[in-house]
Structure formats: C-alpha cells, structure tokens
mmCIF file as Biopython writes it, N, C-alpha, C and O atoms, coordinates in Angstrom:
data_model
#
loop_
_atom_site.group_PDB
_atom_site.id
_atom_site.type_symbol
_atom_site.label_atom_id
_atom_site.label_alt_id
_atom_site.label_comp_id
_atom_site.label_asym_id
_atom_site.label_entity_id
_atom_site.label_seq_id
_atom_site.pdbx_PDB_ins_code
_atom_site.Cartn_x
_atom_site.Cartn_y
_atom_site.Cartn_z
_atom_site.occupancy
_atom_site.B_iso_or_equiv
_atom_site.auth_seq_id
_atom_site.auth_asym_id
_atom_site.pdbx_PDB_model_num
ATOM 1   N N  . MET A ? 1  ? 38.146  -19.140 48.440 1.0 0.0 1  A 1 
ATOM 2   C CA . MET A ? 1  ? 37.166  -20.303 48.361 1.0 0.0 1  A 1 
ATOM 3   C C  . MET A ? 1  ? 35.720  -19.872 48.386 1.0 0.0 1  A 1 
ATOM 4   O O  . MET A ? 1  ? 35.253  -18.985 49.100 1.0 0.0 1  A 1 
ATOM 5   N N  . TYR A ? 2  ? 35.048  -20.649 47.473 1.0 0.0 2  A 1 
ATOM 6   C CA . TYR A ? 2  ? 33.640  -20.342 47.334 1.0 0.0 2  A 1 
ATOM 7   C C  . TYR A ? 2  ? 32.736  -21.447 48.034 1.0 0.0 2  A 1 
ATOM 8   O O  . TYR A ? 2  ? 32.987  -22.646 47.907 1.0 0.0 2  A 1 
ATOM 9   N N  . LEU A ? 3  ? 31.829  -21.037 48.667 1.0 0.0 3  A 1 
ATOM 10  C CA . LEU A ? 3  ? 30.930  -22.049 49.230 1.0 0.0 3  A 1 
ATOM 11  C C  . LEU A ? 3  ? 29.603  -22.139 48.296 1.0 0.0 3  A 1 
ATOM 12  O O  . LEU A ? 3  ? 28.884  -21.157 48.110 1.0 0.0 3  A 1 
ATOM 13  N N  . LEU A ? 4  ? 29.385  -23.251 47.801 1.0 0.0 4  A 1 
ATOM 14  C CA . LEU A ? 4  ? 28.347  -23.567 46.959 1.0 0.0 4  A 1 
ATOM 15  C C  . LEU A ? 4  ? 27.145  -23.833 47.729 1.0 0.0 4  A 1 
ATOM 16  O O  . LEU A ? 4  ? 27.207  -24.675 48.625 1.0 0.0 4  A 1 
ATOM 17  N N  . ARG A ? 5  ? 26.016  -23.196 47.484 1.0 0.0 5  A 1 
ATOM 18  C CA . ARG A ? 5  ? 24.702  -23.424 48.014 1.0 0.0 5  A 1 
ATOM 19  C C  . ARG A ? 5  ? 23.728  -23.713 46.992 1.0 0.0 5  A 1 
ATOM 20  O O  . ARG A ? 5  ? 23.536  -22.989 46.015 1.0 0.0 5  A 1 
ATOM 21  N N  . ILE A ? 6  ? 23.046  -24.911 47.268 1.0 0.0 6  A 1 
ATOM 22  C CA . ILE A ? 6  ? 22.040  -25.259 46.172 1.0 0.0 6  A 1 
ATOM 23  C C  . ILE A ? 6  ? 20.738  -25.353 46.962 1.0 0.0 6  A 1 
ATOM 24  O O  . ILE A ? 6  ? 20.784  -25.630 48.160 1.0 0.0 6  A 1 
ATOM 25  N N  . GLY A ? 7  ? 19.735  -25.163 46.424 1.0 0.0 7  A 1 
ATOM 26  C CA . GLY A ? 7  ? 18.240  -25.172 47.058 1.0 0.0 7  A 1 
ATOM 27  C C  . GLY A ? 7  ? 17.161  -25.420 46.325 1.0 0.0 7  A 1 
ATOM 28  O O  . GLY A ? 7  ? 17.330  -25.455 45.106 1.0 0.0 7  A 1 
ATOM 29  N N  . SER A ? 8  ? 15.977  -25.622 46.798 1.0 0.0 8  A 1 
ATOM 30  C CA . SER A ? 8  ? 14.746  -26.032 46.157 1.0 0.0 8  A 1 
ATOM 31  C C  . SER A ? 8  ? 13.691  -25.023 46.901 1.0 0.0 8  A 1 
ATOM 32  O O  . SER A ? 8  ? 13.692  -24.771 48.106 1.0 0.0 8  A 1 
ATOM 33  N N  . ILE A ? 9  ? 12.868  -24.548 46.005 1.0 0.0 9  A 1 
ATOM 34  C CA . ILE A ? 9  ? 11.683  -23.733 46.349 1.0 0.0 9  A 1 
ATOM 35  C C  . ILE A ? 9  ? 10.435  -24.724 46.108 1.0 0.0 9  A 1 
ATOM 36  O O  . ILE A ? 9  ? 10.372  -25.375 45.065 1.0 0.0 9  A 1 
ATOM 37  N N  . PHE A ? 10 ? 9.433   -24.818 47.114 1.0 0.0 10 A 1 
ATOM 38  C CA . PHE A ? 10 ? 8.317   -25.837 46.817 1.0 0.0 10 A 1 
ATOM 39  C C  . PHE A ? 10 ? 7.037   -25.333 47.141 1.0 0.0 10 A 1 
ATOM 40  O O  . PHE A ? 10 ? 7.100   -24.267 47.753 1.0 0.0 10 A 1 
ATOM 41  N N  . GLY A ? 11 ? 5.973   -25.728 46.942 1.0 0.0 11 A 1 
ATOM 42  C CA . GLY A ? 11 ? 4.639   -25.357 47.275 1.0 0.0 11 A 1 
ATOM 43  C C  . GLY A ? 11 ? 3.655   -26.722 47.409 1.0 0.0 11 A 1 
ATOM 44  O O  . GLY A ? 11 ? 3.738   -27.644 46.597 1.0 0.0 11 A 1 
ATOM 45  N N  . ILE A ? 12 ? 2.906   -26.724 48.310 1.0 0.0 12 A 1 
ATOM 46  C CA . ILE A ? 12 ? 1.986   -27.944 48.501 1.0 0.0 12 A 1 
ATOM 47  C C  . ILE A ? 12 ? 0.489   -27.381 48.293 1.0 0.0 12 A 1 
ATOM 48  O O  . ILE A ? 12 ? 0.001   -26.509 49.012 1.0 0.0 12 A 1 
ATOM 49  N N  . TRP A ? 13 ? -0.088  -27.918 47.351 1.0 0.0 13 A 1 
ATOM 50  C CA . TRP A ? 13 ? -1.590  -27.467 47.247 1.0 0.0 13 A 1 
ATOM 51  C C  . TRP A ? 13 ? -2.515  -28.814 47.590 1.0 0.0 13 A 1 
ATOM 52  O O  . TRP A ? 13 ? -2.095  -29.970 47.539 1.0 0.0 13 A 1 
ATOM 53  N N  . LYS A ? 14 ? -3.720  -28.453 47.912 1.0 0.0 14 A 1 
ATOM 54  C CA . LYS A ? 14 ? -4.638  -29.406 48.158 1.0 0.0 14 A 1 
ATOM 55  C C  . LYS A ? 14 ? -5.287  -29.871 46.753 1.0 0.0 14 A 1 
ATOM 56  O O  . LYS A ? 14 ? -5.638  -29.045 45.911 1.0 0.0 14 A 1 
ATOM 57  N N  . LYS A ? 15 ? -5.405  -31.156 46.589 1.0 0.0 15 A 1 
ATOM 58  C CA . LYS A ? 15 ? -6.042  -31.583 45.355 1.0 0.0 15 A 1 
ATOM 59  C C  . LYS A ? 15 ? -7.452  -31.457 45.431 1.0 0.0 15 A 1 
ATOM 60  O O  . LYS A ? 15 ? -8.082  -31.987 46.346 1.0 0.0 15 A 1 
ATOM 61  N N  . PRO A ? 16 ? -8.035  -30.739 44.463 1.0 0.0 16 A 1 
ATOM 62  C CA . PRO A ? 16 ? -9.510  -30.572 44.325 1.0 0.0 16 A 1 
ATOM 63  C C  . PRO A ? 16 ? -10.269 -31.683 44.262 1.0 0.0 16 A 1 
ATOM 64  O O  . PRO A ? 16 ? -9.869  -32.602 43.548 1.0 0.0 16 A 1 
ATOM 65  N N  . ASP A ? 17 ? -11.433 -31.813 44.948 1.0 0.0 17 A 1 
ATOM 66  C CA . ASP A ? 17 ? -12.383 -32.949 44.821 1.0 0.0 17 A 1 
ATOM 67  C C  . ASP A ? 17 ? -12.816 -33.234 43.334 1.0 0.0 17 A 1 
ATOM 68  O O  . ASP A ? 17 ? -12.968 -34.377 42.902 1.0 0.0 17 A 1 
ATOM 69  N N  . ASN A ? 18 ? -12.994 -32.127 42.616 1.0 0.0 18 A 1 
ATOM 70  C CA . ASN A ? 18 ? -13.735 -32.447 41.327 1.0 0.0 18 A 1 
ATOM 71  C C  . ASN A ? 18 ? -12.725 -32.446 40.099 1.0 0.0 18 A 1 
ATOM 72  O O  . ASN A ? 18 ? -12.955 -31.910 39.015 1.0 0.0 18 A 1 
ATOM 73  N N  . VAL A ? 19 ? -11.582 -33.124 40.442 1.0 0.0 19 A 1 
ATOM 74  C CA . VAL A ? 19 ? -10.570 -33.094 39.331 1.0 0.0 19 A 1 
ATOM 75  C C  . VAL A ? 19 ? -10.701 -34.449 38.455 1.0 0.0 19 A 1 
ATOM 76  O O  . VAL A ? 19 ? -10.670 -35.578 38.943 1.0 0.0 19 A 1 
ATOM 77  N N  . GLU A ? 20 ? -10.840 -34.174 37.192 1.0 0.0 20 A 1 
ATOM 78  C CA . GLU A ? 20 ? -10.881 -35.267 36.169 1.0 0.0 20 A 1 
ATOM 79  C C  . GLU A ? 20 ? -9.630  -35.615 35.541 1.0 0.0 20 A 1 
ATOM 80  O O  . GLU A ? 20 ? -9.256  -36.770 35.343 1.0 0.0 20 A 1 
ATOM 81  N N  . LYS A ? 21 ? -8.969  -34.516 35.221 1.0 0.0 21 A 1 
ATOM 82  C CA . LYS A ? 21 ? -7.516  -34.746 34.542 1.0 0.0 21 A 1 
ATOM 83  C C  . LYS A ? 21 ? -6.412  -34.356 35.574 1.0 0.0 21 A 1 
ATOM 84  O O  . LYS A ? 21 ? -6.624  -33.399 36.318 1.0 0.0 21 A 1 
ATOM 85  N N  . PRO A ? 22 ? -5.215  -35.072 35.653 1.0 0.0 22 A 1 
ATOM 86  C CA . PRO A ? 22 ? -4.093  -34.693 36.555 1.0 0.0 22 A 1 
ATOM 87  C C  . PRO A ? 22 ? -3.577  -33.265 36.182 1.0 0.0 22 A 1 
ATOM 88  O O  . PRO A ? 22 ? -3.064  -32.576 37.063 1.0 0.0 22 A 1 
ATOM 89  N N  . ILE A ? 23 ? -3.683  -32.846 35.031 1.0 0.0 23 A 1 
ATOM 90  C CA . ILE A ? 23 ? -3.184  -31.253 34.876 1.0 0.0 23 A 1 
ATOM 91  C C  . ILE A ? 23 ? -4.011  -30.374 35.631 1.0 0.0 23 A 1 
ATOM 92  O O  . ILE A ? 23 ? -3.524  -29.429 36.252 1.0 0.0 23 A 1 
ATOM 93  N N  . ASP A ? 24 ? -5.462  -30.670 35.618 1.0 0.0 24 A 1 
ATOM 94  C CA . ASP A ? 24 ? -6.263  -29.647 36.395 1.0 0.0 24 A 1 
ATOM 95  C C  . ASP A ? 24 ? -5.849  -29.548 37.795 1.0 0.0 24 A 1 
ATOM 96  O O  . ASP A ? 24 ? -5.968  -28.468 38.372 1.0 0.0 24 A 1 
ATOM 97  N N  . ALA A ? 25 ? -5.267  -30.805 38.534 1.0 0.0 25 A 1 
ATOM 98  C CA . ALA A ? 25 ? -4.754  -30.596 39.895 1.0 0.0 25 A 1 
ATOM 99  C C  . ALA A ? 25 ? -3.418  -29.820 40.090 1.0 0.0 25 A 1 
ATOM 100 O O  . ALA A ? 25 ? -3.084  -29.290 41.149 1.0 0.0 25 A 1 
ATOM 101 N N  . ILE A ? 26 ? -2.691  -29.818 38.930 1.0 0.0 26 A 1 
ATOM 102 C CA . ILE A ? 26 ? -1.451  -29.020 38.946 1.0 0.0 26 A 1 
ATOM 103 C C  . ILE A ? 26 ? -1.489  -27.510 38.757 1.0 0.0 26 A 1 
ATOM 104 O O  . ILE A ? 26 ? -0.696  -26.754 39.319 1.0 0.0 26 A 1 
ATOM 105 N N  . LEU A ? 27 ? -2.511  -27.094 37.886 1.0 0.0 27 A 1 
ATOM 106 C CA . LEU A ? 27 ? -2.679  -25.729 37.597 1.0 0.0 27 A 1 
ATOM 107 C C  . LEU A ? 27 ? -3.685  -24.920 38.548 1.0 0.0 27 A 1 
ATOM 108 O O  . LEU A ? 27 ? -4.766  -24.478 38.158 1.0 0.0 27 A 1 
ATOM 109 N N  . GLN A ? 28 ? -3.274  -24.810 39.612 1.0 0.0 28 A 1 
ATOM 110 C CA . GLN A ? 28 ? -4.106  -24.067 40.590 1.0 0.0 28 A 1 
ATOM 111 C C  . GLN A ? 28 ? -3.708  -22.755 40.941 1.0 0.0 28 A 1 
ATOM 112 O O  . GLN A ? 28 ? -2.559  -22.359 40.744 1.0 0.0 28 A 1 
ATOM 113 N N  . SER A ? 29 ? -4.701  -21.977 41.511 1.0 0.0 29 A 1 
ATOM 114 C CA . SER A ? 29 ? -4.311  -20.727 41.991 1.0 0.0 29 A 1 
ATOM 115 C C  . SER A ? 29 ? -3.710  -20.770 43.417 1.0 0.0 29 A 1 
ATOM 116 O O  . SER A ? 29 ? -3.766  -21.821 44.055 1.0 0.0 29 A 1 
ATOM 117 N N  . GLY A ? 30 ? -3.116  -19.620 43.954 1.0 0.0 30 A 1 
ATOM 118 C CA . GLY A ? 30 ? -2.612  -19.630 45.268 1.0 0.0 30 A 1 
ATOM 119 C C  . GLY A ? 30 ? -3.521  -19.751 46.353 1.0 0.0 30 A 1 
ATOM 120 O O  . GLY A ? 30 ? -3.088  -20.055 47.465 1.0 0.0 30 A 1 
ATOM 121 N N  . GLU A ? 31 ? -4.734  -19.547 46.159 1.0 0.0 31 A 1 
ATOM 122 C CA . GLU A ? 31 ? -5.731  -19.628 47.237 1.0 0.0 31 A 1 
ATOM 123 C C  . GLU A ? 31 ? -5.970  -21.138 47.914 1.0 0.0 31 A 1 
ATOM 124 O O  . GLU A ? 31 ? -6.506  -21.358 48.999 1.0 0.0 31 A 1 
ATOM 125 N N  . HIS A ? 32 ? -5.434  -22.101 46.993 1.0 0.0 32 A 1 
ATOM 126 C CA . HIS A ? 32 ? -5.445  -23.464 47.467 1.0 0.0 32 A 1 
ATOM 127 C C  . HIS A ? 32 ? -4.109  -23.872 48.175 1.0 0.0 32 A 1 
ATOM 128 O O  . HIS A ? 32 ? -3.961  -24.957 48.738 1.0 0.0 32 A 1 
ATOM 129 N N  . LEU A ? 33 ? -3.246  -22.998 48.101 1.0 0.0 33 A 1 
ATOM 130 C CA . LEU A ? 33 ? -1.936  -23.337 48.600 1.0 0.0 33 A 1 
ATOM 131 C C  . LEU A ? 33 ? -1.995  -23.795 50.130 1.0 0.0 33 A 1 
ATOM 132 O O  . LEU A ? 33 ? -2.557  -23.034 50.918 1.0 0.0 33 A 1 
ATOM 133 N N  . ARG A ? 34 ? -1.498  -24.887 50.556 1.0 0.0 34 A 1 
ATOM 134 C CA . ARG A ? 34 ? -1.553  -25.255 51.972 1.0 0.0 34 A 1 
ATOM 135 C C  . ARG A ? 34 ? -0.185  -24.810 52.708 1.0 0.0 34 A 1 
ATOM 136 O O  . ARG A ? 34 ? -0.205  -24.248 53.803 1.0 0.0 34 A 1 
ATOM 137 N N  . CYS A ? 35 ? 0.866   -25.076 52.090 1.0 0.0 35 A 1 
ATOM 138 C CA . CYS A ? 35 ? 2.208   -24.591 52.679 1.0 0.0 35 A 1 
ATOM 139 C C  . CYS A ? 35 ? 3.223   -24.417 51.608 1.0 0.0 35 A 1 
ATOM 140 O O  . CYS A ? 35 ? 3.087   -24.979 50.521 1.0 0.0 35 A 1 
ATOM 141 N N  . SER A ? 36 ? 4.199   -23.683 51.873 1.0 0.0 36 A 1 
ATOM 142 C CA . SER A ? 36 ? 5.280   -23.425 50.922 1.0 0.0 36 A 1 
ATOM 143 C C  . SER A ? 36 ? 6.710   -23.252 51.709 1.0 0.0 36 A 1 
ATOM 144 O O  . SER A ? 36 ? 6.734   -22.949 52.902 1.0 0.0 36 A 1 
ATOM 145 N N  . GLY A ? 37 ? 7.789   -23.451 51.009 1.0 0.0 37 A 1 
ATOM 146 C CA . GLY A ? 37 ? 8.966   -23.334 51.702 1.0 0.0 37 A 1 
ATOM 147 C C  . GLY A ? 37 ? 10.105  -23.268 50.758 1.0 0.0 37 A 1 
ATOM 148 O O  . GLY A ? 37 ? 9.963   -23.126 49.544 1.0 0.0 37 A 1 
ATOM 149 N N  . TYR A ? 38 ? 11.269  -23.379 51.383 1.0 0.0 38 A 1 
ATOM 150 C CA . TYR A ? 38 ? 12.570  -23.503 50.567 1.0 0.0 38 A 1 
ATOM 151 C C  . TYR A ? 38 ? 13.578  -24.250 51.518 1.0 0.0 38 A 1 
ATOM 152 O O  . TYR A ? 38 ? 13.689  -24.043 52.726 1.0 0.0 38 A 1 
ATOM 153 N N  . ALA A ? 39 ? 14.267  -25.120 50.795 1.0 0.0 39 A 1 
ATOM 154 C CA . ALA A ? 39 ? 15.457  -25.785 51.371 1.0 0.0 39 A 1 
ATOM 155 C C  . ALA A ? 39 ? 16.826  -25.361 50.817 1.0 0.0 39 A 1 
ATOM 156 O O  . ALA A ? 39 ? 16.976  -25.260 49.599 1.0 0.0 39 A 1 
ATOM 157 N N  . VAL A ? 40 ? 17.853  -25.102 51.696 1.0 0.0 40 A 1 
ATOM 158 C CA . VAL A ? 40 ? 19.097  -24.667 51.172 1.0 0.0 40 A 1 
ATOM 159 C C  . VAL A ? 40 ? 20.046  -25.935 51.585 1.0 0.0 40 A 1 
ATOM 160 O O  . VAL A ? 40 ? 19.928  -26.441 52.701 1.0 0.0 40 A 1 
ATOM 161 N N  . TYR A ? 41 ? 20.868  -26.358 50.754 1.0 0.0 41 A 1 
ATOM 162 C CA . TYR A ? 41 ? 21.873  -27.444 51.260 1.0 0.0 41 A 1 
ATOM 163 C C  . TYR A ? 41 ? 23.291  -27.060 50.609 1.0 0.0 41 A 1 
ATOM 164 O O  . TYR A ? 41 ? 23.431  -26.482 49.532 1.0 0.0 41 A 1 
ATOM 165 N N  . GLY A ? 42 ? 24.152  -27.423 51.330 1.0 0.0 42 A 1 
ATOM 166 C CA . GLY A ? 42 ? 25.554  -27.157 51.010 1.0 0.0 42 A 1 
ATOM 167 C C  . GLY A ? 42 ? 26.385  -27.265 52.173 1.0 0.0 42 A 1 
ATOM 168 O O  . GLY A ? 42 ? 26.273  -28.312 52.810 1.0 0.0 42 A 1 
ATOM 169 N N  . SER A ? 43 ? 27.234  -26.361 52.602 1.0 0.0 43 A 1 
ATOM 170 C CA . SER A ? 43 ? 28.023  -26.219 53.784 1.0 0.0 43 A 1 
ATOM 171 C C  . SER A ? 43 ? 26.979  -26.150 54.905 1.0 0.0 43 A 1 
ATOM 172 O O  . SER A ? 43 ? 27.304  -26.714 55.949 1.0 0.0 43 A 1 
ATOM 173 N N  . ALA A ? 44 ? 25.831  -25.580 54.868 1.0 0.0 44 A 1 
ATOM 174 C CA . ALA A ? 44 ? 24.797  -25.524 55.682 1.0 0.0 44 A 1 
ATOM 175 C C  . ALA A ? 44 ? 23.678  -26.002 55.219 1.0 0.0 44 A 1 
ATOM 176 O O  . ALA A ? 44 ? 23.418  -25.693 54.056 1.0 0.0 44 A 1 
ATOM 177 N N  . CYS A ? 45 ? 22.803  -26.785 55.879 1.0 0.0 45 A 1 
ATOM 178 C CA . CYS A ? 45 ? 21.429  -27.220 55.477 1.0 0.0 45 A 1 
ATOM 179 C C  . CYS A ? 45 ? 20.377  -26.568 56.282 1.0 0.0 45 A 1 
ATOM 180 O O  . CYS A ? 45 ? 20.416  -26.642 57.511 1.0 0.0 45 A 1 
ATOM 181 N N  . MET A ? 46 ? 19.375  -25.891 55.618 1.0 0.0 46 A 1 
ATOM 182 C CA . MET A ? 46 ? 18.265  -25.213 56.305 1.0 0.0 46 A 1 
ATOM 183 C C  . MET A ? 46 ? 17.097  -25.586 55.641 1.0 0.0 46 A 1 
ATOM 184 O O  . MET A ? 46 ? 17.161  -25.932 54.461 1.0 0.0 46 A 1 
ATOM 185 N N  . LEU A ? 47 ? 15.861  -25.557 56.345 1.0 0.0 47 A 1 
ATOM 186 C CA . LEU A ? 47 ? 14.564  -25.619 55.671 1.0 0.0 47 A 1 
ATOM 187 C C  . LEU A ? 47 ? 13.613  -24.581 56.403 1.0 0.0 47 A 1 
ATOM 188 O O  . LEU A ? 47 ? 13.514  -24.528 57.628 1.0 0.0 47 A 1 
ATOM 189 N N  . VAL A ? 48 ? 12.894  -23.728 55.486 1.0 0.0 48 A 1 
ATOM 190 C CA . VAL A ? 48 ? 12.053  -22.881 56.046 1.0 0.0 48 A 1 
ATOM 191 C C  . VAL A ? 48 ? 10.721  -23.255 55.556 1.0 0.0 48 A 1 
ATOM 192 O O  . VAL A ? 48 ? 10.626  -23.374 54.334 1.0 0.0 48 A 1 
ATOM 193 N N  . LEU A ? 49 ? 9.697   -23.459 56.253 1.0 0.0 49 A 1 
ATOM 194 C CA . LEU A ? 49 ? 8.398   -23.689 56.022 1.0 0.0 49 A 1 
ATOM 195 C C  . LEU A ? 49 ? 7.234   -22.770 56.402 1.0 0.0 49 A 1 
ATOM 196 O O  . LEU A ? 49 ? 7.083   -22.508 57.595 1.0 0.0 49 A 1 
ATOM 197 N N  . ALA A ? 50 ? 6.421   -22.270 55.516 1.0 0.0 50 A 1 
ATOM 198 C CA . ALA A ? 50 ? 5.454   -21.320 55.804 1.0 0.0 50 A 1 
ATOM 199 C C  . ALA A ? 50 ? 3.993   -21.960 55.572 1.0 0.0 50 A 1 
ATOM 200 O O  . ALA A ? 50 ? 3.565   -22.403 54.505 1.0 0.0 50 A 1 
ATOM 201 N N  . THR A ? 51 ? 3.305   -21.907 56.845 1.0 0.0 51 A 1 
ATOM 202 C CA . THR A ? 51 ? 1.960   -22.477 56.792 1.0 0.0 51 A 1 
ATOM 203 C C  . THR A ? 51 ? 1.118   -21.350 57.162 1.0 0.0 51 A 1 
ATOM 204 O O  . THR A ? 51 ? 1.626   -20.278 57.489 1.0 0.0 51 A 1 
ATOM 205 N N  . PRO A ? 52 ? -0.319  -21.555 57.125 1.0 0.0 52 A 1 
ATOM 206 C CA . PRO A ? 52 ? -1.202  -20.424 57.604 1.0 0.0 52 A 1 
ATOM 207 C C  . PRO A ? 52 ? -1.039  -20.188 59.059 1.0 0.0 52 A 1 
ATOM 208 O O  . PRO A ? 52 ? -1.479  -19.152 59.557 1.0 0.0 52 A 1 
ATOM 209 N N  . GLU A ? 53 ? -0.395  -21.143 59.816 1.0 0.0 53 A 1 
ATOM 210 C CA . GLU A ? 53 ? -0.287  -20.690 61.227 1.0 0.0 53 A 1 
ATOM 211 C C  . GLU A ? 53 ? 1.121   -20.029 61.489 1.0 0.0 53 A 1 
ATOM 212 O O  . GLU A ? 53 ? 1.331   -19.637 62.637 1.0 0.0 53 A 1 
ATOM 213 N N  . GLY A ? 54 ? 1.982   -19.888 60.658 1.0 0.0 54 A 1 
ATOM 214 C CA . GLY A ? 54 ? 3.357   -19.023 60.834 1.0 0.0 54 A 1 
ATOM 215 C C  . GLY A ? 54 ? 4.268   -19.741 59.996 1.0 0.0 54 A 1 
ATOM 216 O O  . GLY A ? 54 ? 4.016   -20.666 59.225 1.0 0.0 54 A 1 
ATOM 217 N N  . VAL A ? 55 ? 5.534   -19.102 60.291 1.0 0.0 55 A 1 
ATOM 218 C CA . VAL A ? 55 ? 6.753   -19.523 59.468 1.0 0.0 55 A 1 
ATOM 219 C C  . VAL A ? 55 ? 7.675   -20.378 60.494 1.0 0.0 55 A 1 
ATOM 220 O O  . VAL A ? 55 ? 7.748   -20.015 61.668 1.0 0.0 55 A 1 
ATOM 221 N N  . ASN A ? 56 ? 8.291   -21.378 60.088 1.0 0.0 56 A 1 
ATOM 222 C CA . ASN A ? 56 ? 9.211   -22.206 60.986 1.0 0.0 56 A 1 
ATOM 223 C C  . ASN A ? 56 ? 10.441  -22.405 60.140 1.0 0.0 56 A 1 
ATOM 224 O O  . ASN A ? 56 ? 10.333  -22.538 58.921 1.0 0.0 56 A 1 
ATOM 225 N N  . GLY A ? 57 ? 11.716  -22.430 60.807 1.0 0.0 57 A 1 
ATOM 226 C CA . GLY A ? 57 ? 12.862  -22.480 60.196 1.0 0.0 57 A 1 
ATOM 227 C C  . GLY A ? 57 ? 13.637  -23.558 60.882 1.0 0.0 57 A 1 
ATOM 228 O O  . GLY A ? 57 ? 13.629  -23.602 62.112 1.0 0.0 57 A 1 
ATOM 229 N N  . PHE A ? 58 ? 14.307  -24.430 60.176 1.0 0.0 58 A 1 
ATOM 230 C CA . PHE A ? 58 ? 15.116  -25.496 60.913 1.0 0.0 58 A 1 
ATOM 231 C C  . PHE A ? 58 ? 16.460  -25.542 60.197 1.0 0.0 58 A 1 
ATOM 232 O O  . PHE A ? 58 ? 16.540  -25.342 58.985 1.0 0.0 58 A 1 
ATOM 233 N N  . THR A ? 59 ? 17.528  -25.812 60.975 1.0 0.0 59 A 1 
ATOM 234 C CA . THR A ? 59 ? 18.962  -25.893 60.510 1.0 0.0 59 A 1 
ATOM 235 C C  . THR A ? 59 ? 19.512  -27.101 61.080 1.0 0.0 59 A 1 
ATOM 236 O O  . THR A ? 59 ? 19.351  -27.462 62.246 1.0 0.0 59 A 1 
ATOM 237 N N  . LEU A ? 60 ? 20.226  -27.754 60.113 1.0 0.0 60 A 1 
ATOM 238 C CA . LEU A ? 60 ? 20.886  -29.138 60.494 1.0 0.0 60 A 1 
ATOM 239 C C  . LEU A ? 60 ? 22.277  -28.774 61.417 1.0 0.0 60 A 1 
ATOM 240 O O  . LEU A ? 60 ? 23.148  -28.052 60.931 1.0 0.0 60 A 1 
ATOM 241 N N  . ASP A ? 61 ? 22.380  -29.226 62.515 1.0 0.0 61 A 1 
ATOM 242 C CA . ASP A ? 61 ? 23.660  -29.068 63.246 1.0 0.0 61 A 1 
ATOM 243 C C  . ASP A ? 61 ? 24.501  -30.449 63.002 1.0 0.0 61 A 1 
ATOM 244 O O  . ASP A ? 61 ? 24.136  -31.541 63.437 1.0 0.0 61 A 1 
ATOM 245 N N  . PRO A ? 62 ? 25.557  -30.250 62.320 1.0 0.0 62 A 1 
ATOM 246 C CA . PRO A ? 62 ? 26.133  -31.609 62.067 1.0 0.0 62 A 1 
ATOM 247 C C  . PRO A ? 62 ? 26.955  -32.208 63.260 1.0 0.0 62 A 1 
ATOM 248 O O  . PRO A ? 62 ? 27.381  -33.363 63.244 1.0 0.0 62 A 1 
ATOM 249 N N  . VAL A ? 63 ? 27.144  -31.331 64.294 1.0 0.0 63 A 1 
ATOM 250 C CA . VAL A ? 63 ? 28.100  -31.700 65.296 1.0 0.0 63 A 1 
ATOM 251 C C  . VAL A ? 63 ? 27.030  -32.622 66.226 1.0 0.0 63 A 1 
ATOM 252 O O  . VAL A ? 63 ? 27.408  -33.721 66.633 1.0 0.0 63 A 1 
ATOM 253 N N  . ARG A ? 64 ? 25.779  -32.159 66.520 1.0 0.0 64 A 1 
ATOM 254 C CA . ARG A ? 64 ? 24.882  -32.899 67.268 1.0 0.0 64 A 1 
ATOM 255 C C  . ARG A ? 64 ? 24.114  -33.865 66.409 1.0 0.0 64 A 1 
ATOM 256 O O  . ARG A ? 64 ? 23.476  -34.751 66.978 1.0 0.0 64 A 1 
ATOM 257 N N  . ASN A ? 65 ? 24.109  -33.781 65.004 1.0 0.0 65 A 1 
ATOM 258 C CA . ASN A ? 65 ? 23.473  -34.573 64.052 1.0 0.0 65 A 1 
ATOM 259 C C  . ASN A ? 65 ? 21.869  -34.479 64.239 1.0 0.0 65 A 1 
ATOM 260 O O  . ASN A ? 65 ? 21.147  -35.462 64.068 1.0 0.0 65 A 1 
ATOM 261 N N  . ASP A ? 66 ? 21.397  -33.250 64.595 1.0 0.0 66 A 1 
ATOM 262 C CA . ASP A ? 66 ? 19.901  -33.028 64.649 1.0 0.0 66 A 1 
ATOM 263 C C  . ASP A ? 66 ? 19.648  -31.666 64.239 1.0 0.0 66 A 1 
ATOM 264 O O  . ASP A ? 66 ? 20.528  -30.849 63.968 1.0 0.0 66 A 1 
ATOM 265 N N  . CYS A ? 67 ? 18.273  -31.439 64.206 1.0 0.0 67 A 1 
ATOM 266 C CA . CYS A ? 67 ? 17.865  -30.235 63.519 1.0 0.0 67 A 1 
ATOM 267 C C  . CYS A ? 67 ? 17.576  -29.296 64.776 1.0 0.0 67 A 1 
ATOM 268 O O  . CYS A ? 67 ? 17.300  -29.774 65.877 1.0 0.0 67 A 1 
ATOM 269 N N  . SER A ? 68 ? 17.659  -27.922 64.534 1.0 0.0 68 A 1 
ATOM 270 C CA . SER A ? 68 ? 17.286  -26.873 65.477 1.0 0.0 68 A 1 
ATOM 271 C C  . SER A ? 68 ? 16.466  -25.940 64.907 1.0 0.0 68 A 1 
ATOM 272 O O  . SER A ? 68 ? 16.663  -25.532 63.762 1.0 0.0 68 A 1 
ATOM 273 N N  . VAL A ? 69 ? 15.507  -25.537 65.640 1.0 0.0 69 A 1 
ATOM 274 C CA . VAL A ? 69 ? 14.603  -24.420 65.309 1.0 0.0 69 A 1 
ATOM 275 C C  . VAL A ? 69 ? 15.195  -23.055 65.272 1.0 0.0 69 A 1 
ATOM 276 O O  . VAL A ? 69 ? 15.696  -22.604 66.302 1.0 0.0 69 A 1 
ATOM 277 N N  . ILE A ? 70 ? 15.180  -22.341 64.141 1.0 0.0 70 A 1 
ATOM 278 C CA . ILE A ? 70 ? 15.857  -21.029 63.990 1.0 0.0 70 A 1 
ATOM 279 C C  . ILE A ? 70 ? 14.938  -19.847 63.981 1.0 0.0 70 A 1 
ATOM 280 O O  . ILE A ? 70 ? 15.311  -18.700 64.228 1.0 0.0 70 A 1 
ATOM 281 N N  . LEU A ? 71 ? 13.661  -20.212 63.668 1.0 0.0 71 A 1 
ATOM 282 C CA . LEU A ? 71 ? 12.771  -19.047 63.556 1.0 0.0 71 A 1 
ATOM 283 C C  . LEU A ? 71 ? 11.379  -19.324 64.508 1.0 0.0 71 A 1 
ATOM 284 O O  . LEU A ? 71 ? 10.490  -18.474 64.564 1.0 0.0 71 A 1 
#
C-alpha cells in the first residue's frame, strides 16, 4: 500500500510602496520575504512556517480534531 502525500511550498512578500504594475510586486528578491513554509496533506496533515523569529511546525491530530505544535 502506498501513502500519497501532496504538498505546497509558499512564500509571502511585502508589497513595495512604489509599485505601479502588479508584475513588479510579484518579481521581488528574497530580501523582502516576510515568511515562507510548506504544507503536506494526505494521511497526515502538517504545516511548517518560517519567519524571522524562528520556525514553527504544526500537525493535525484527527483524533482530537485540533493542531499540535511539533517544532
């Protein structure tokens, strides 16, 4: 039996104040990155979020139907 896991990698940037065209807000360097992370969903659901303050990980406990901190 195979366990299928699907996930998403994401980043969130701050929108610059002097943007005239939407494409200029999208094409930014990493120095403006506010946070990033990834989510994995399948038989287990997990979210890892990295901010300047540190890394936090959360997993969904289906028995209790809530999230637990893992990192």
